ZANU-606303 format. One record per residue (C-alpha): residue in one letter; x, y, z. Coordinates in steps of 0.05 Angstrom, whole numbers, padded with zeros to 5 digits, always signed. Last residue first. Layout:
BEGIN
aXYZ ...
END
This chain:
BEGIN
x+00796-00338-00254 x+00839-00287-00290 x+00787-00233-00301 x+00773-00199-00367 x+00700-00183-00354 x+00658-00171-00292 x+00583-00183-00302 x+00535-00148-00254 x+00465-00179-00252 x+00404-00146-00223 x+00350-00189-00188 x+00285-00155-00167 x+00258-00131-00101 x+00193-00123-00062 x+00173-00196-00073 x+00241-00220-00049 x+00234-00180+00015 x+00165-00211+00024 x+00197-00279+00021 x+00250-00260+00072 x+00199-00233+00121 x+00143-00283+00115 x+00092-00262+00063 x+00083-00297-00005 x+00058-00280-00073 x-00010-00292-00103 x-00078-00298-00072 x-00127-00343-00035 x-00171-00348-00097 x-00128-00405-00126 x-00064-00412-00087 x-00042-00388-00018 x+00005-00348+00023 x+00057-00354+00080 x+00131-00368+00071 x+00160-00381+00140 x+00186-00325+00184 x+00119-00308+00216 x+00105-00378+00241 x+00033-00392+00225 x-00011-00445+00255 x-00084-00439+00236 x-00090-00503+00196 x-00102-00542+00260 x-00051-00592+00285 x-00019-00659+00272 x+00008-00641+00204 x+00003-00569+00179 x-00001-00560+00104 x+00014-00494+00071 x-00001-00458+00006 x-00061-00501-00012 x-00083-00549-00065 x-00073-00613-00025 x-00039-00668-00065 x+00035-00665-00052 x+00037-00640+00020 x-00021-00686+00036 x+00016-00744+00006 x+00078-00726+00048 x+00035-00728+00111 x+00002-00792+00088 x+00070-00825+00082 x+00089-00798+00151 x+00028-00832+00181 x+00008-00804+00249 x-00050-00763+00221 x-00087-00699+00238 x-00083-00657+00174 x-00088-00582+00177 x-00099-00541+00114 x-00074-00474+00090 x-00091-00421+00038 x-00127-00453-00020 x-00193-00422-00038 x-00244-00438-00092 x-00259-00501-00055 x-00266-00575-00069 x-00192-00586-00053 x-00207-00601+00020 x-00263-00649+00000 x-00218-00686-00048 x-00168-00694+00008 x-00220-00726+00052 x-00247-00770-00004 x-00177-00798-00017 x-00162-00806+00057 x-00221-00850+00073 x-00296-00845+00077 x-00319-00775+00094 x-00362-00741+00146 x-00366-00663+00148 x-00370-00616+00207 x-00380-00541+00198 x-00346-00484+00236 x-00371-00415+00254 x-00335-00362+00296 x-00332-00309+00241 x-00294-00294+00176 x-00345-00338+00139 x-00302-00348+00077 x-00347-00371+00021 x-00363-00439-00008 x-00400-00482+00044 x-00421-00422+00084 x-00462-00395+00026 x-00503-00458+00028 x-00508-00497-00038 x-00465-00555-00014 x-00510-00569+00045 x-00482-00567+00115 x-00500-00632+00151 x-00470-00606+00216 x-00459-00537+00244 x-00419-00513+00303 x-00424-00442+00328 x-00384-00397+00375 x-00435-00342+00392 x-00434-00279+00350 x-00417-00213+00382 x-00427-00146+00347 x-00496-00138+00378 x-00516-00204+00410 x-00520-00259+00357 x-00542-00332+00362 x-00523-00395+00326 x-00487-00430+00382 x-00485-00505+00389 x-00504-00565+00345 x-00539-00523+00292 x-00564-00570+00236 x-00558-00552+00163 x-00619-00563+00118 x-00624-00505+00069 x-00658-00458+00118 x-00603-00475+00169 x-00549-00455+00119 x-00583-00389+00101 x-00594-00373+00175 x-00519-00386+00187 x-00502-00338+00129 x-00550-00286+00156 x-00518-00289+00226 x-00448-00282+00196 x-00471-00220+00159 x-00503-00191+00222 x-00438-00202+00260 x-00399-00164+00207 x-00449-00108+00208 x-00444-00104+00283 x-00371-00087+00283 x-00302-00119+00287 x-00330-00184+00313 x-00339-00190+00387 x-00294-00227+00435 x-00277-00301+00442 x-00229-00329+00493 x-00246-00283+00551 x-00212-00300+00618 x-00166-00240+00618 x-00225-00193+00612 x-00210-00136+00562 x-00247-00175+00508 x-00313-00170+00546 x-00352-00234+00532 x-00343-00304+00509 x-00309-00362+00543 x-00299-00423+00498 x-00327-00483+00536 x-00384-00492+00486 x-00333-00502+00431 x-00299-00555+00473 x-00363-00596+00482 x-00383-00589+00410 x-00315-00611+00386 x-00315-00671+00434 x-00382-00697+00411 x-00365-00687+00338 x-00300-00724+00346 x-00333-00785+00375 x-00383-00787+00318 x-00331-00775+00263 x-00277-00824+00284 x-00291-00882+00236 x-00328-00837+00186 x-00263-00799+00172 x-00268-00726+00191 x-00269-00662+00150 x-00275-00602+00195 x-00288-00538+00156 x-00280-00466+00180 x-00217-00470+00222 x-00184-00402+00224 x-00134-00392+00168 x-00156-00324+00140 x-00169-00301+00211 x-00232-00267+00238 x-00259-00329+00274 x-00272-00284+00334 x-00197-00273+00339 x-00195-00346+00362 x-00260-00382+00347 x-00245-00437+00297 x-00175-00440+00324 x-00194-00459+00395 x-00249-00509+00377 x-00205-00543+00325 x-00145-00546+00371 x-00185-00575+00428 x-00221-00624+00383 x-00157-00648+00353 x-00124-00657+00421 x-00183-00693+00450 x-00186-00737+00388 x-00114-00759+00396 x-00120-00769+00470 x-00181-00813+00460 x-00145-00853+00408 x-00166-00848+00335 x-00119-00807+00292 x-00108-00868+00246 x-00176-00856+00213 x-00160-00785+00189 x-00180-00718+00219 x-00176-00663+00166 x-00179-00589+00188 x-00201-00546+00131 x-00189-00472+00119 x-00241-00430+00084 x-00192-00378+00056 x-00183-00306+00042 x-00132-00260+00010 x-00059-00245+00014 x-00046-00210-00052 x+00021-00188-00081 x+00020-00137-00137 x+00079-00119-00182 x+00048-00067-00228 x+00034-00076-00302 x-00036-00105-00294 x-00060-00046-00252 x-00137-00049-00250 x-00139-00125-00252 x-00094-00130-00191 x-00135-00081-00151 x-00201-00114-00169 x-00168-00180-00151 x-00154-00157-00081 x-00222-00125-00071 x-00260-00188-00087 x-00210-00233-00052 x-00218-00196+00013 x-00159-00168+00051 x-00084-00163+00050 x-00052-00120-00004 x+00020-00108-00022 x+00026-00062-00082 x+00091-00047-00117 x+00100+00005-00172 x+00080+00065-00128 x+00102+00124-00172 x+00054+00100-00225 x-00006+00121-00183 x-00064+00074-00200 x-00070+00044-00130 x-00066+00112-00098 x-00121+00139-00143 x-00164+00078-00131 x-00156+00085-00055 x-00189+00152-00046 x-00259+00123-00033 x-00227+00078+00020 x-00211+00140+00061 x-00137+00147+00074 x-00109+00132+00143 x-00038+00149+00119 x+00024+00120+00152 x+00085+00144+00115 x+00154+00115+00104 x+00219+00129+00067 x+00202+00200+00055 x+00256+00227+00102 x+00311+00176+00110 x+00308+00128+00170 x+00343+00155+00231 x+00296+00122+00282 x+00250+00152+00334 x+00198+00167+00280 x+00191+00092+00268 x+00167+00086+00340 x+00113+00138+00332 x+00093+00108+00265 x+00083+00042+00300 x+00035+00079+00344 x-00002+00102+00282 x-00006+00030+00257 x-00037+00007+00322 x-00088+00064+00318 x-00114+00052+00247 x-00165-00003+00263 x-00233+00008+00232 x-00206+00047+00172 x-00156-00008+00156 x-00085+00017+00153 x-00055+00049+00090 x+00020+00045+00092 x+00063+00084+00043 x+00129+00048+00037 x+00199+00068+00014 x+00241+00007-00006 x+00307-00002+00029 x+00307-00079+00030 x+00297-00085+00106 x+00251-00025+00108 x+00203-00058+00059 x+00208-00124+00096 x+00188-00090+00161 x+00132-00047+00136 x+00089-00100+00101 x+00091-00157+00151 x+00090-00106+00206 x+00023-00080+00184 x-00001-00153+00187 x+00024-00155+00257 x-00006-00090+00282 x-00079-00088+00259 x-00086-00163+00256 x-00160-00169+00237 x-00168-00099+00208 x-00133-00107+00141 x-00070-00073+00113 x-00056-00039+00047 x+00018-00029+00034 x+00036+00015-00026 x+00110+00003-00040 x+00161+00050-00070 x+00208+00021-00123 x+00227-00048-00148 x+00279-00049-00093 x+00347-00081-00112 x+00370-00153-00108 x+00442-00173-00123 x+00473-00223-00172 x+00549-00219-00181 x+00575-00251-00245 x+00646-00271-00267 x+00676-00270-00336 x+00747-00290-00358 x+00720-00345-00404 x+00645-00338-00413 x+00643-00355-00487 x+00679-00420-00473 x+00624-00446-00427 x+00631-00458-00352 x+00671-00392-00353 x+00612-00356-00323 x+00630-00360-00249 x+00572-00346-00203 x+00561-00299-00145 x+00502-00291-00098 x+00462-00237-00063 x+00485-00217+00006 x+00421-00209+00049 x+00453-00222+00116 x+00444-00156+00153 x+00375-00139+00126 x+00354-00210+00142 x+00371-00203+00215 x+00336-00136+00221 x+00275-00165+00186 x+00275-00223+00234 x+00274-00175+00293 x+00218-00134+00261 x+00175-00196+00250 x+00192-00222+00320 x+00166-00158+00354 x+00104-00164+00310 x+00091-00234+00337 x+00097-00209+00408 x+00048-00153+00394 x-00001-00204+00366 x+00006-00248+00428 x-00011-00190+00472 x-00074-00179+00430 x-00092-00253+00437 x-00091-00247+00513 x-00129-00181+00510 x-00187-00211+00471 x-00193-00178+00402 x-00246-00125+00398 x-00208-00089+00342 x-00199-00017+00363 x-00200-00027+00440 x-00166-00095+00439 x-00111-00070+00394 x-00101-00009+00440 x-00097-00054+00501 x-00044-00095+00466 x-00006-00032+00449 x-00002-00009+00521 x+00015-00078+00546 x+00070-00089+00495 x+00105-00021+00500 x+00174-00047+00517 x+00167-00104+00465 x+00146-00054+00413 x+00206-00010+00430 x+00254-00067+00422 x+00227-00091+00356 x+00225-00020+00329 x+00297-00007+00351 x+00321-00071+00318 x+00288-00048+00254 x+00323+00018+00256 x+00389-00016+00270 x+00379-00063+00212 x+00365-00006+00164 x+00427+00032+00185 x+00470-00031+00186 x+00450-00049+00116 x+00479+00015+00088 x+00431+00065+00056 x+00432+00065-00021 x+00362+00038-00031 x+00336+00092+00015 x+00367+00149-00026 x+00347+00119-00093 x+00274+00110-00074 x+00267+00171-00029 x+00242+00217-00085 x+00185+00169-00100 x+00167+00165-00027 x+00168+00240-00020 x+00123+00248-00081 x+00075+00197-00053 x+00072+00232+00015 x+00063+00301-00016 x+00007+00275-00060 x-00028+00246+00000 x-00021+00313+00035 x-00051+00350-00024 x-00110+00302-00027 x-00122+00315+00047 x-00100+00265+00099 x-00154+00242+00148 x-00145+00254+00222 x-00165+00200+00272 x-00216+00204+00328 x-00207+00156+00386 x-00237+00102+00427 x-00310+00122+00427 x-00353+00070+00461 x-00390+00019+00418 x-00393-00032+00472 x-00351-00091+00447 x-00331-00065+00378 x-00297-00004+00410 x-00305+00057+00365 x-00256+00093+00319 x-00284+00159+00296 x-00266+00198+00232 x-00230+00262+00219 x-00228+00321+00172 x-00177+00377+00155 x-00116+00333+00164 x-00061+00337+00215 x+00012+00317+00205 x+00067+00283+00244 x+00132+00270+00209 x+00162+00210+00173 x+00138+00225+00103 x+00068+00240+00129 x+00050+00205+00193 x-00020+00213+00221 x-00047+00257+00276 x-00095+00230+00327 x-00154+00275+00344 x-00159+00288+00419 x-00225+00266+00452 x-00259+00318+00495 
END
């Protein structure tokens, strides 16, 4: 008999009156049942978070940093256990799951470092006569309790990107994990419970999606950090125009291969990186490669290499060490990808490899001649599908990247430093990666997009800024 997992209410274990099942995407087997908080329990968590705002904000930096260090250490110690849990709830190949745990370790470590060195700034005000004898100290303080809403594709690391910055600045957080993948977040709760963080400073609530509007609207949660689809994200923002909302949304990231990236070694590298990062996590990453935009002078050679390397991606059981590409999060997701590919083919696209579904798994797929009116040409596929596009020159390539409602990241394969700076200036995205796929993310750097890819930035220090506001203290009558 499967034990029902408890959740974390204001830092302590709690059981609900109902539960839901978490099933393995690969074979549908039951992984766990998870308790669902009652309305009264959700209210208790929100009230506790609101009450903890002044208490948590007043904690010394060393207390918050020590707690964050503890989480980083314990995650590292439990890497294999947690990686297997990620694979079981998400379907992510075990080697990628281990990498995700490693990234979460770094996020908490950076948060501990930032908690210790966040000092604010000072400024003398006697630069004008009216400021004679005056000196200002500028510090940041929490905006209030945070509602963190996490997605399924990185069930630990994207949770870490909400929880760690909140703890670092002393902002209470209520975390809502994705219904498909709550287990990693609940284990994080186990580790947080080992610290001496104040009561009410954190909760992990696997709340049903139907209950989300009430949480979103609650005025005691003035900050919302959401990662997920653009449709849901902007619905949240529109529903609470006076709240501070950060949105990390979708993308249809482009990898651009320019004419100067033309040696066999260059094209082998580009094709390898494109094939890998179009399909890692089953393509379920906001910055996975969806579009390949190649100069006509290298297009034909690149296509051959990309198809070859995509076919070499090992699919199958995600618990197998050799597997590169596992299933999507569930069969509905795979059916949606299948229907989008069928739509593209019906409108004239050519399938160069892949194009088949087996339950929740979709074969790594390469399309050519994708028509502009296909769904795949405009929307985020969130699956292991990439399309190849031929262009003439850098100007046409960059215009093709920008011809999108999204703008998260882009990769540009070029050796020309002037072109690199041009890409940084002209591409309408939140990040440009030179000499690699757009899927590179260092968790300490500012991460986020423009256009329909969202507002605000993650990356520990940048999220800390989003969760806080500047407050000025002016000292008067000083002999400066």
